[in-house]
C-alpha positions in Angstrom: 0.0 0.0 0.0 2.6 2.5 1.1 6.0 2.8 -0.5 9.2 2.0 1.3 12.0 4.4 2.1 15.4 3.4 0.8 17.1 3.6 4.2 15.9 2.5 7.6 14.6 5.5 9.5 15.7 6.3 13.0 13.8 8.5 15.4 14.9 12.0 14.7 16.8 13.9 17.4 14.5 16.3 19.0 15.3 19.5 20.8 13.2 20.6 23.7 14.1 24.2 23.2 11.1 26.0 21.9 10.1 29.5 21.1 6.9 29.3 23.2 6.3 29.9 26.9 7.0 26.6 28.8 6.5 26.8 32.5 7.4 24.2 35.0 5.1 23.9 38.0 3.3 21.7 40.4 -0.4 21.1 40.5 -0.9 24.8 41.5 -0.1 25.9 38.0 -3.5 24.9 36.7 -4.3 21.5 38.2 -5.6 22.6 41.6 -9.2 22.3 40.2 -8.6 18.7 39.1 -10.5 16.0 40.9 -11.5 12.4 40.5 -9.4 9.8 38.7 -6.3 11.7 37.7 -3.1 10.3 39.4 -1.1 12.3 41.9 0.3 15.4 40.1 4.0 15.6 39.6 6.0 18.6 38.1 4.7 19.1 34.6 5.7 21.0 31.5 2.8 23.3 30.5 2.6 24.5 26.9 1.1 28.0 27.0 0.4 29.5 23.5 -1.2 33.0 23.3 -4.5 33.4 21.6 -4.1 34.3 17.9 -4.9 37.8 16.7 -7.4 38.0 13.8 -4.5 38.6 11.4 -2.6 35.6 12.7 -5.7 33.4 12.5 -6.3 34.4 8.9 -2.7 33.7 8.0 -2.7 30.2 9.6 -6.1 29.4 8.0 -4.7 30.3 4.6 -1.6 28.2 5.1 -3.6 25.1 6.3 -6.0 25.5 3.3 -3.0 25.6 0.9 -2.1 22.0 2.0 -5.3 20.4 0.8 -7.3 23.1 -1.2 -9.9 20.5 -2.2 -10.9 20.1 1.4 -12.0 23.7 2.1 -15.4 22.7 3.6 -13.9 20.1 5.9 -11.2 22.5 7.1 -13.8 25.3 7.7 -15.8 22.9 9.8 -12.7 21.8 11.8 -11.6 25.4 12.4 -14.9 27.0 13.0 -14.9 29.6 15.8 -11.3 28.6 16.7 -9.4 31.4 18.5 -6.0 29.7 18.8 -4.2 27.4 16.3 -1.3 25.4 17.7 1.2 23.8 15.3 3.2 20.6 16.1 6.3 22.6 16.4 4.7 24.5 19.3 4.3 21.4 21.5 8.0 21.3 22.5 9.3 18.3 20.6 11.0 20.2 17.8 9.7 20.9 14.3 9.6 17.2 13.3 9.2 13.8 15.0 9.8 10.4 13.4 8.1 7.5 15.1 8.4 3.8 14.2 6.5 0.8 15.3 8.6 -1.6 17.5 10.2 -4.5 15.6 9.7 -6.8 18.6 6.9 -7.4 21.1 6.6 -4.6 23.7 7.3 -5.4 27.3 4.6 -3.6 29.1 2.9 -0.3 28.2 3.0 1.8 25.0 5.9 4.3 24.8 4.9 7.9 23.9 5.8 11.5 24.5 3.4 13.7 26.4 2.7 17.4 27.2 0.1 19.4 29.1 -1.5 22.2 27.0 -3.1 25.3 28.4 -6.4 26.0 26.5 -7.8 28.7 28.7 -11.4 29.4 27.8 -10.8 29.7 24.0 -11.6 27.1 21.4 -8.3 25.7 20.2 -7.1 23.6 17.3 -3.9 21.6 17.3 -2.8 21.0 13.8 -0.3 18.3 12.7 0.8 17.2 9.3 2.1 13.6 8.8 3.5 11.2 6.3 3.4 7.4 6.5 5.8 4.8 5.1 7.1 1.4 5.9 10.7 0.3 6.6 12.5 -1.7 3.9 13.0 -4.7 6.2 11.5 -8.1 6.5 8.0 -8.3 8.0 7.9 -9.0 11.8 5.6 -11.0 14.0 3.0 -9.4 16.1 0.3 -6.7 15.8 1.8 -3.3 15.8 0.1 0.0 16.8 1.4 3.4 16.1 -0.5 6.5 17.4 -0.2 10.1 16.2 -2.0 11.8 19.1 -4.5 11.3 21.9 -5.7 12.5 25.3 -4.4 10.8 28.4 -5.2 11.1 32.1 -1.8 10.5 33.7 0.4 13.2 35.3 3.5 12.2 33.3 5.0 14.5 30.6 8.3 14.2 28.6 9.9 12.2 25.9 9.6 8.4 25.6 7.6 7.6 28.7 5.3 4.6 29.5 1.6 5.4 29.5 -0.7 2.7 30.8 -3.4 1.7 28.4 -6.0 2.6 31.1 -4.9 6.2 30.8 -5.5 6.6 27.1 -8.9 7.8 25.9 -10.9 7.1 22.8 -10.6 9.7 20.1 -6.9 9.0 19.7 -5.6 8.5 16.1 -3.8 5.2 15.8 -2.7 3.1 12.8 -2.6 -0.7 12.6 -2.6 -3.4 9.9 -5.7 -5.6 9.7 -5.4 -8.4 7.2 -2.5 -6.7 5.5 -4.4 -3.4 5.0 -3.4 -0.2 6.8 -6.2 1.2 8.9 -6.6 4.2 11.1 -8.7 4.0 14.3 -10.1 6.4 16.9 -11.1 3.8 19.4 -9.5 0.6 20.7 -10.1 -3.0 19.9 -11.4 -2.4 16.4 -14.5 -0.7 17.7 -15.9 2.1 15.6 -14.5 4.1 14.0 -11.9 2.2 12.0 -11.1 3.4 8.5 -8.8 2.5 5.6 -6.2 5.2 5.3 -5.7 5.0 1.5 -9.1 6.7 1.0 -7.5 10.0 2.2 -4.4 9.9 0.0 -1.9 7.8 -1.8 1.6 6.6 -0.8 3.7 9.2 0.7 1.1 11.9 0.5 1.2 14.5 3.3 -2.0 14.5 5.3 -3.4 16.8 8.0 -4.8 15.9 11.4 -6.7 18.5 13.5 -7.8 18.1 17.2 -10.3 20.8 18.0 -11.0 21.4 21.7 -13.9 23.4 23.1 -13.3 24.3 26.8 -16.9 25.4 27.2 -18.1 21.8 26.8 -14.9 19.8 27.3 -15.8 18.2 23.9 -13.3 17.7 21.1 -13.4 16.4 17.6 -10.7 14.9 15.4 -10.3 15.5 11.7 -8.2 13.5 9.3 -7.8 15.3 5.9 -5.9 14.2 2.8 -5.6 15.6 -0.7 -8.6 13.7 -2.0 -10.9 13.2 1.1 -11.4 14.2 4.7 -13.4 13.1 7.7 -14.3 14.5 11.1 -14.9 12.3 14.1 -16.9 14.2 16.7 -18.3 13.5 20.1 -15.2 12.9 22.3 -14.6 14.5 25.8 -11.3 15.4 27.4 -13.0 16.4 30.7 -14.3 13.0 31.5 -13.6 10.0 29.4 -13.7 6.2 29.4 -10.3 4.5 29.2 -9.4 1.6 27.0 -10.4 -1.0 29.6 -13.7 0.9 30.0 -14.4 0.2 26.3 -14.8 -3.4 27.2 -17.0 -2.8 30.2 -19.1 0.3 29.6 -21.0 0.0 32.8 -17.9 0.6 34.9 -17.8 4.2 36.2 -14.9 4.2 38.7 -11.2 4.7 38.3 -9.3 3.4 36.3 -12.2 2.9 33.9 -13.2 6.5 33.9 -10.8 9.5 34.2 -12.1 12.9 35.3 -10.6 16.4 35.3 -12.9 19.3 36.1 -10.4 21.9 35.0 -11.3 22.2 31.3 -8.6 24.9 30.7 -6.0 22.2 30.4 -5.6 19.0 28.4 -3.0 16.3 28.6 -1.8 15.1 25.2 0.5 12.3 24.1 2.1 12.0 20.6 4.0 9.2 18.9 2.7 6.2 20.8 4.0 2.8 19.7 3.4 -0.7 20.8 3.6 -4.3 19.5 1.5 -7.2 20.7 2.2 -10.9 20.4 -0.4 -12.0 17.9 0.9 -14.6 15.4 0.7 -12.4 12.3 3.4 -11.0 10.0 3.3 -7.3 9.0 5.5 -4.5 7.8 7.0 -2.0 10.2 5.2 1.3 9.9 6.8 4.7 10.5 5.3 8.1 10.6 6.8 11.6 10.3 4.9 14.3 12.1 5.6 18.0 11.6 
């Protein structure tokens, strides 16, 4: 489905020096209102991006539209009433991140990188571009999963940390192979919605992903947009959400099956999640470039 690079990709070196305000604090720096299932707060890096001026919003909207001009309606829907647009380079991981599925079964929890983002009261869009490819090596055993972005309920932030599956919400964008076809998924365990990725673009096309957060409702939606098609997945919540285990047992309403955070002015995000299970299947090793 997707072409292979000529050389094996390694995870790009990433600088944590960013041109945005990054404050290091304890729970007083915006988590004092948190209650419920969130784990004990530790010092966290908070990404605090100013609200865009009207001129800045117009400029960013024009740039995003130039990537996939055929998807003007879909982009207008994803960015409607947004007051702040955050690019991947603003999240503190550098301008580009390359993430590769593990070649061997993972030991415990998925590895990912995580930040805490200050939303304030303004509707905010986090915009990421990505390219997908496979490594030019032999297929490996086991079911691999590679995630672009999702909401989590842990207090951990930083590069390459372990995030328990019970801390990851639905609404995350992950990629996996099912019967030798590359799929995207917004929920775990092949529950809806799962979609074939080639509908949105061809091999090595650059695609756009937008997470749109509304602090007034704690709702967010996810848009995946390619040159030829786009789709928005609405109806997720970052203020209270069921975890992966809760997807199996929807009647459970206690921690760790439901995570709660009553401070809607912040959201915890992870990017670049990767994990490989032990199922007896052979599949290529997927890699993603995010920028």
